[in-house]
C-alpha positions in Angstrom: 0.0 -0.1 0.0 1.1 3.2 -0.9 0.2 5.1 2.8 3.9 3.1 3.7 6.0 4.2 1.4 7.9 7.1 1.6 10.5 8.2 -0.9 12.9 10.8 0.1 16.7 11.8 -1.2 19.6 13.4 0.9 20.7 16.9 -0.4 23.5 19.3 1.0 26.7 21.0 0.0 29.6 19.0 -0.5 31.6 17.4 3.0 28.3 18.2 4.8 27.8 14.5 5.7 25.5 13.0 3.3 27.0 9.5 3.1 27.5 8.9 6.7 23.8 10.3 7.8 22.5 7.7 5.2 24.9 5.2 7.0 23.2 6.0 10.5 19.5 5.3 9.0 20.4 2.0 7.4 21.8 1.2 10.8 18.9 2.4 12.8 16.4 0.2 9.8 18.5 -2.8 11.3 19.7 -4.4 8.1 21.2 -7.5 9.2 24.0 -7.9 6.7 25.0 -4.0 8.3 27.9 -3.7 10.6 27.8 -1.0 13.0 29.9 1.8 12.8 30.5 1.0 8.6 30.8 3.9 6.1 30.1 5.2 3.1 28.0 1.9 2.5 26.1 3.6 -0.5 29.4 4.2 -2.6 29.8 1.7 -5.2 32.9 2.9 -7.0 36.2 2.6 -5.7 37.0 6.4 -6.7 33.8 7.3 -4.8 35.6 5.5 -1.4 39.3 7.4 -2.4 38.3 11.1 -3.1 35.3 10.9 -0.3 33.0 12.2 -2.5 29.5 10.6 -3.8 29.6 11.1 -8.2 26.5 8.6 -8.6 23.2 9.2 -6.7 22.5 5.6 -4.8 19.3 4.1 -3.7 18.7 2.3 -0.5 15.0 0.3 0.2 14.9 0.3 3.9 12.3 -0.8 6.6 11.3 0.9 9.7 8.3 0.0 12.3 6.7 3.2 13.6 3.3 2.8 15.3 2.9 -0.8 14.5 3.3 -0.5 10.7 6.0 -1.8 8.8 6.9 1.5 6.3 9.3 1.1 3.3 11.3 4.0 3.0 13.2 4.6 -0.6 16.6 6.9 0.5 18.5 8.2 -2.0 21.9 9.9 -1.1 23.2 12.6 -3.4 26.6 13.9 -5.0 26.7 17.6 -3.4 29.4 18.8 -5.7 28.5 21.5 -8.3 29.7 18.7 -11.2 27.1 16.5 -10.0 24.0 18.7 -10.1 22.1 16.4 -12.4 22.3 13.6 -10.3 21.0 15.4 -7.5 18.1 16.8 -10.3 17.1 13.4 -11.6 16.9 12.3 -7.5 14.5 15.0 -6.3 11.9 14.6 -9.1 11.0 10.9 -8.1 10.7 12.0 -4.7 7.8 13.4 -2.4 10.4 15.0 0.0 14.0 15.5 0.4 16.3 16.2 3.8 18.4 19.1 3.4 21.3 18.5 5.6 23.6 21.8 7.1 27.3 21.1 8.5 26.9 22.9 11.9 30.8 24.2 11.5 30.0 25.5 7.8 26.5 26.7 7.8 24.9 27.6 4.3 26.7 27.2 1.6 26.0 27.4 -2.6 24.7 24.1 -3.2 22.7 23.9 0.1 20.9 26.9 -1.3 20.9 25.5 -5.0 19.5 22.0 -4.5 17.0 23.9 -1.8 15.9 26.0 -4.7 15.5 23.2 -6.9 13.4 21.4 -4.2 11.1 24.0 -3.6 10.2 24.7 -7.3 9.6 20.9 -7.2 6.6 21.5 -4.3 8.4 18.8 -2.0 8.7 18.4 1.8 12.1 19.8 2.7 13.1 18.9 6.4 16.1 20.9 7.1 18.7 18.9 9.6 21.6 20.6 11.3 24.5 18.0 11.5 27.5 17.8 13.5 26.2 18.7 16.9 28.3 16.9 18.4 31.3 19.1 17.9 32.6 21.2 20.8 32.1 25.3 20.8 29.7 25.5 18.1 26.6 28.0 18.1 23.8 26.4 16.9 21.8 29.3 17.4 23.7 31.3 14.5 23.2 28.6 12.2 19.0 28.5 13.1 19.4 32.3 12.5 20.7 31.8 9.0 18.3 29.1 8.0 15.6 31.3 8.9 16.7 34.4 7.1 18.4 33.5 3.9 16.1 30.2 3.2 13.3 31.7 5.3 12.2 28.1 6.4 9.6 28.6 9.0 9.0 24.7 9.7 11.0 23.0 12.5 14.8 22.6 12.4 15.9 19.3 13.6 19.3 18.6 15.1 21.8 15.3 14.7 25.4 13.7 14.5 25.8 11.1 11.8 28.6 10.4 13.4 27.1 9.3 16.5 23.7 8.6 15.7 22.1 10.9 17.8 19.1 12.4 16.8 18.7 10.5 13.6 15.7 8.2 15.2 13.9 10.9 15.6 14.5 12.3 12.0 13.5 8.8 10.9 9.7 9.3 13.0 9.5 12.7 11.2 9.9 11.5 7.9 7.5 9.3 8.0 4.9 12.1 9.7 5.7 14.9 7.5 6.9 13.5 4.0 3.9 12.7 2.3 3.4 9.0 0.5 3.3 8.5 -3.2 0.1 9.6 -4.7 -2.2 6.2 -4.9 -3.0 6.1 -8.5 -6.4 4.1 -8.9 -5.5 2.9 -12.3 -4.7 -0.2 -12.3 -2.2 0.3 -16.0 1.4 0.3 -15.5 3.1 3.7 -15.6 6.8 4.0 -14.8 9.6 6.7 -15.3 13.0 5.7 -16.3 15.6 7.6 -13.8 18.7 6.3 -14.1 20.4 3.1 -16.2 23.8 1.3 -17.0 25.0 -1.1 -19.0 26.7 -4.5 -17.9 28.2 -6.7 -21.0 26.4 -10.2 -19.9 22.8 -8.9 -19.2 22.6 -5.7 -20.6 21.0 -2.3 -20.0 19.8 -2.1 -16.3 16.9 0.8 -15.5 16.5 2.4 -12.5 12.4 3.1 -12.6 9.6 4.5 -10.0 6.3 3.1 -10.4 3.6 6.0 -10.7 0.7 3.8 -11.3 0.0 0.2 -11.7 2.8 -2.9 -10.7 5.6 -4.2 -12.8 6.1 -8.0 -12.4 8.5 -10.8 -13.7 7.9 -12.0 -17.1 5.7 -8.7 -17.8 5.9 -7.5 -21.4 6.5 -4.0 -21.4 7.3 -1.1 -23.9 9.3 2.0 -23.7 8.0 5.3 -24.9 10.7 6.0 -27.6 11.2 2.3 -28.9 8.7 0.6 -30.9 9.6 -2.9 -29.7 8.5 -5.2 -26.8 10.5 -6.3 -23.8 10.1 -9.1 -21.2 11.2 -8.3 -17.4 13.9 -10.6 -16.6 14.4 -9.3 -13.1 13.3 -7.1 -10.6 16.1 -6.0 -8.1 16.3 -3.9 -5.1 19.0 -2.9 -2.6 18.6 -2.8 0.8 21.6 -2.1 0.6 22.6 -5.2 -0.4 21.5 -6.7 -3.6 18.1 -8.3 -3.8 16.0 -9.6 -6.5 12.1 -9.5 -5.9 9.4 -10.8 -7.9 6.8 -7.3 -7.9 7.2 -3.6 -7.9 4.0 -1.8 -6.7 2.9 1.4 -7.2 5.0 4.7 -5.8 8.4 1.9 -5.2 11.8 2.6 -6.8 13.8 -0.2 -8.3 16.1 -2.0 -10.5 14.6 -4.1 -13.8 16.5 -6.0 -16.9 14.5 -7.0 -19.9 17.5 -7.7 -22.3 17.7 -4.6 -24.0 21.5 -5.2 -25.5 21.8 -2.1 -28.0 23.1 1.2 -25.9 20.8 3.8 -26.3 21.6 7.1 -24.5 18.2 8.4 -24.7 16.5 6.6 -21.7 16.3 8.5 -18.8 12.9 10.5 -18.4 11.2 8.2 -21.0 7.9 6.0 -19.4 7.5 2.3 -19.3 3.5 1.0 -19.9 2.5 -2.4 -20.7 -0.8 -1.9 -22.9 -0.5 -1.1 -26.9 -3.6 1.2 -26.7 -2.7 2.9 -23.6 -2.3 6.9 -24.2 0.7 8.5 -23.1 0.1 12.1 -20.7 3.0 11.6 -18.8 5.9 14.5 -19.9 9.3 13.9 -19.9 10.2 16.7 -16.9 13.7 15.1 -16.3 15.6 17.5 -18.3 19.3 17.6 -19.5 21.8 20.0 -18.2 24.0 21.4 -20.9 27.3 21.2 -20.6 29.7 23.9 -19.1 33.2 22.7 -20.5 34.6 20.9 -23.6 37.8 18.7 -23.6 39.0 16.1 -26.1 39.6 12.8 -25.2 41.9 10.8 -27.5 43.3 6.9 -27.7 46.7 6.5 -27.0 47.1 4.2 -29.9 45.1 4.9 -33.0 43.8 1.0 -33.5 41.6 1.6 -30.1 39.2 4.5 -31.5 36.2 2.2 -31.8 36.7 0.7 -28.3 37.1 3.9 -26.5 34.1 4.9 -28.6 31.9 1.8 -26.9 33.5 2.7 -23.5 32.3 6.5 -23.8 28.8 5.0 -24.9 28.5 2.3 -21.9 29.5 5.5 -19.4 26.9 7.7 -21.3 24.8 5.3 -20.3 25.3 5.9 -17.0 26.0 9.1 -16.7 23.5 11.3 -19.4 25.1 14.5 -18.4 28.3 13.3 -20.2 28.0 14.6 -24.4 30.5 13.5 -27.1 31.1 13.8 -31.0 34.2 12.6 -33.0 36.7 14.5 -33.9 40.1 14.5 -35.5 43.4 15.9 -34.5 46.6 16.3 -36.8 49.0 14.8 -34.4 46.5 12.4 -32.4 44.3 11.1 -34.7 40.6 10.4 -34.6 39.0 11.1 -31.2 36.2 12.7 -29.3 34.8 16.0 -28.1 33.1 15.8 -25.3 31.2 18.0 -23.3 31.5 18.3 -19.1 29.5 20.1 -16.1 32.7 20.9 -14.8 36.7 20.1 -14.2 36.2 17.5 -11.5 33.4 16.1 -13.7 36.4 15.2 -16.6 38.5 14.1 -13.8 35.7 11.8 -12.6 35.2 10.6 -16.6 39.0 10.1 -17.0 39.8 7.8 -13.9 36.2 5.6 -15.0 37.6 5.4 -18.5 40.9 4.0 -17.3 39.3 2.0 -14.5 36.0 0.6 -15.6 36.9 0.1 -19.2 40.9 -0.4 -19.2 40.9 2.7 -22.1 44.6 4.3 -22.3 43.5 7.6 -23.1 44.9 11.1 -23.5 42.9 14.0 -22.4 43.9 17.3 -24.3 43.0 20.4 -21.6 39.5 21.7 -21.5 38.0 25.0 -23.6 34.9 26.2 -22.9 31.9 27.8 -25.7 32.5 31.0 -27.0 30.0 33.3 -28.0 31.0 34.6 -31.8 29.2 37.7 -33.8 30.2 37.5 -37.1 30.2 40.6 -39.7 27.0 39.2 -41.4 25.3 40.1 -37.2 25.3 36.1 -37.6 25.5 34.8 -33.8 27.4 31.4 -33.4 28.2 29.5 -30.3 31.6 27.0 -30.7 33.4 25.1 -28.1 36.1 23.6 -30.8 38.6 25.9 -31.7 39.5 24.2 -35.1 36.2 25.7 -36.2 37.0 28.9 -35.3 39.9 29.1 -37.3 37.5 28.2 -40.5 35.8 31.4 -39.4 37.2 34.7 -41.0 34.2 36.8 -40.7 34.5 37.9 -36.6 33.1 40.6 -35.5 33.6 40.0 -31.9 33.8 37.0 -29.3 32.0 36.9 -26.2 33.5 35.1 -23.2 31.4 33.3 -20.8 31.8 34.9 -17.1 31.1 33.2 -13.7 29.9 34.1 -10.4 32.5 32.4 -7.9 31.9 32.2 -4.0 35.8 31.8 -2.1 35.3 30.8 1.1 38.3 30.6 3.2 40.8 32.2 6.4 40.9 36.0 6.9 44.9 36.0 6.9 44.9 34.9 3.1 42.7 37.9 1.8 45.5 39.5 0.6 47.0 36.9 -1.5 42.9 35.6 -2.8 42.3 39.5 -3.7 46.2 39.6 -5.7 45.7 36.2 -7.4 41.9 37.2 -8.9 42.9 40.3 -9.9 45.8 38.5 -12.3 42.9 36.2 -13.2 40.9 39.2 -14.4 38.3 38.8 -11.6 36.2 41.4 -10.2 35.3 41.4 -6.4 32.0 42.2 -5.8 31.1 41.4 -2.3 33.6 40.5 0.9 32.2 39.8 4.3 33.1 37.9 7.5 31.1 34.9 8.1 32.7 34.5 11.6 35.8 35.6 13.4 38.2 33.6 11.1 36.5 33.0 8.0 35.6 35.1 5.0 33.4 35.1 1.8 34.8 36.6 -1.7 32.2 37.1 -4.1 33.9 37.5 -7.4 32.8 37.4 -11.1 35.6 35.6 -13.1 35.9 34.8 -16.3 35.2 31.0 -17.2 38.9 30.5 -19.2 40.5 31.3 -16.2 38.5 28.9 -13.8 39.5 26.0 -15.9 43.4 26.6 -16.0 44.4 24.8 -12.6 42.3 27.8 -10.5 41.1 25.2 -7.6 45.4 24.0 -7.0 46.3 28.0 -7.3 43.9 28.3 -4.7 44.8 26.1 -2.4 48.4 26.2 -2.7 48.2 30.1 -1.7 46.2 29.4 1.0 47.8 26.4 2.3 44.9 24.5 1.7 42.3 26.4 4.0 40.0 27.4 0.8 36.7 26.1 -0.9 35.2 28.0 -4.2 32.2 27.3 -6.7 30.7 29.1 -9.0 27.6 29.3 -11.8 27.1 30.5 -15.0 26.3 34.4 -15.1 26.5 35.8 -18.8 28.5 36.0 -21.7 30.6 39.2 -21.9 32.2 41.1 -24.8 35.8 40.5 -24.6 39.6 40.5 -25.8 39.7 37.2 -26.7 42.2 36.4 -29.6 43.2 33.4 -31.4 46.8 32.7 -31.1 47.9 30.3 -34.4 51.1 28.6 -34.7 52.9 28.6 -38.0 55.9 26.3 -39.1 57.2 26.8 -42.6 54.1 28.6 -43.7 51.8 25.6 -42.5 49.4 26.4 -39.9 49.2 23.9 -37.2 45.4 23.7 -36.4 46.1 21.5 -33.2 48.0 23.8 -31.5 46.3 27.0 -32.2 44.8 28.8 -28.5 41.9 31.1 -27.7 43.5 33.5 -24.9 42.9 37.3 -23.3 44.6 40.0 -25.2 46.6 40.6 -21.5 48.0 37.0 -21.9 49.7 37.2 -25.4 52.9 37.7 -24.4 53.4 35.7 -21.6 51.7 32.7 -23.5 54.0 33.3 -26.7 56.7 33.0 -24.8 56.4 29.8 -23.4 54.9 28.6 -26.5 58.3 29.2 -28.2 60.7 28.1 -25.3 58.9 25.0 -25.6 59.3 24.4 -29.5 63.2 25.6 -28.8 63.2 22.6 -26.3 62.1 19.8 -28.3 62.0 20.7 -31.6 65.0 18.4 -33.6 67.7 20.7 -35.9 66.6 19.7 -39.2 69.1 20.1 -42.5 66.8 23.2 -43.4 66.2 26.3 -41.3 62.6 26.3 -39.2 60.7 29.5 -39.2 58.3 29.3 -36.1 55.6 32.0 -36.1 52.9 33.2 -33.7 50.1 35.0 -35.4 47.2 37.0 -34.1 44.8 38.8 -36.0 46.9 38.1 -39.3 49.6 40.0 -37.9 53.2 37.9 -36.9 53.6 39.0 -33.2 56.7 36.4 -32.1 59.1 34.7 -34.6 62.0 32.6 -34.1 64.5 30.5 -36.3 65.6 26.9 -35.5 69.2 27.0 -37.5 69.5 24.0 -40.2 72.3 21.4 -39.0 75.7 22.0 -41.3 76.6 18.7 -43.0 80.3 19.1 -44.5 80.0 17.8 -48.2 83.6 18.4 -48.6 84.8 16.4 -45.4 86.0 13.7 -48.3 88.0 15.8 -50.6 91.6 15.6 -49.7 93.2 18.4 -51.9 92.7 18.5 -55.7 91.2 21.2 -57.6 89.0 24.0 -55.7 86.2 23.8 -58.5 84.7 20.2 -56.8 84.2 21.5 -53.6 82.7 24.6 -54.7 80.3 22.4 -57.1 79.4 20.1 -54.2 78.6 23.2 -51.8 76.4 25.1 -54.6 74.6 21.1 -55.0 73.7 21.0 -51.1 72.3 24.9 -51.3 70.0 23.8 -54.1 69.2 20.4 -51.8 68.2 22.5 -48.8 66.2 24.9 -50.6 63.9 21.8 -51.9 64.0 19.9 -48.5 62.4 23.6 -47.0 60.0 23.4 -49.7 58.9 19.9 -49.1 60.4 18.4 -45.9 58.1 17.4 -43.3 58.7 18.4 -39.7 58.0 15.7 -37.1 56.7 17.7 -34.0 57.7 15.7 -30.6 54.3 14.7 -29.2 56.1 16.3 -25.5 55.5 20.1 -27.5 51.4 19.2 -28.0 51.3 17.9 -24.3 53.2 20.7 -23.1 51.0 23.5 -25.1 48.0 22.2 -24.2 48.5 21.1 -20.9 47.8 17.3 -21.7 46.6 15.2 -18.5 
């Protein structure tokens, strides 16, 4: 019965204790296999455990006895990092309630506010919980005032310690009291929504679904809204949080199914499942895809592994639908993929997953962003691939994306942070003290500066006492210039870069030094030019090797020696016209900062 079901997710900023909070709920619900004190039970990837972050939203089907009734609690633990906000959005769409967890030592942070606003728009019940109350010398009254003022939250605020379990049982009881049960749809016809998916080489595609009406059982024949084919249900699985096979899923419940979908389909999330040919589908696909913010190219280390890498990315995209890709070709690295990501951490995680889960040997080229270009014909074009920009000759101006960036650190580092952000073309909009020790700086910074190692640089100047997040603000007209590299009158497309006018000198000198270090001398002169706006701004020559063609001439007529030298000069001219320069891969790696 739906009145005994509660679907809820745990949302918070990163490092506010969501995973530990989930562990304590699972422990209190007395799962027999769960060992007391066990941590991060819902983190299924090694990568999640290594980095101490949640990457994929994880579901656990639990049971709790309250007032002589057994309630089914479908708990979803979501990621806290902004790069995985799509996972949070998907989870909130299928829940009737959410627990907003706030660390008492950190207060309300950007993702706290962002997740709260998403939940509020979806009109689901929200329970605000202050976590880590077991820490000494804390002021809970200040955090409560902050919650009331910033979130305008008027309901009861709950207190707990995820570490000790203090207050967790009371919160579970209030989940049952406050969060409503799923709607009891009297229509017995099956209607289920697909929330997530992943691919298994032996079984095929696994689908995470929520039943909106009716029920689904083993051997049922179903249809998926965007696939004109019948499928038979082979497995129904729930996690308690350990894998458990069941025979049936009822209205309001969440679980995984398999039905021999062997073909990889990356357009499944948000679609619906039904089992009647005459059933009219009125359900809207309301799980909207988030557009990528940052783009990077992924290439196989060996060209013959291209097809394997393609299949691996397709399988990974099935499990992470915020990832996008298209095929591209590099002069130096061959065929690869232009991929779209939600942020720099997302790039790192995808790279690691390709290596670990699919055993791919890959090269990731330094990320770029989407630029807004206005042509002289007044056409507006959005481009994230530099090679395409090179082919546009009538550019009027380029707009770059600007982000709102919040930087939280200790007060002793104010000066260093301000100087650093000024170098990054940042504009300080607000500076305030959170408490006696901590400060919050609000900046508007070009996204181009954010993606170039900002995190490591900030942590370096603040000795690790720094956290930042950002979100897109707007496109702004800027002095962005295309830097072309020409070697012996040939443009090297793979090494072209978009940079700000202020950085031309620094970037050009760095590129020329890399070329001087790694290009081998040939039997002809090599001319390297850096061109901006069709003007040569920097130039260097690598002199030809001198081969002594008269070394074997001992004595004899001088005319013989002159003839050999003349012949060598003619040969060098031909070489300069026809000779190919083999570019050391290290040059490519150094200039494009390949990881």
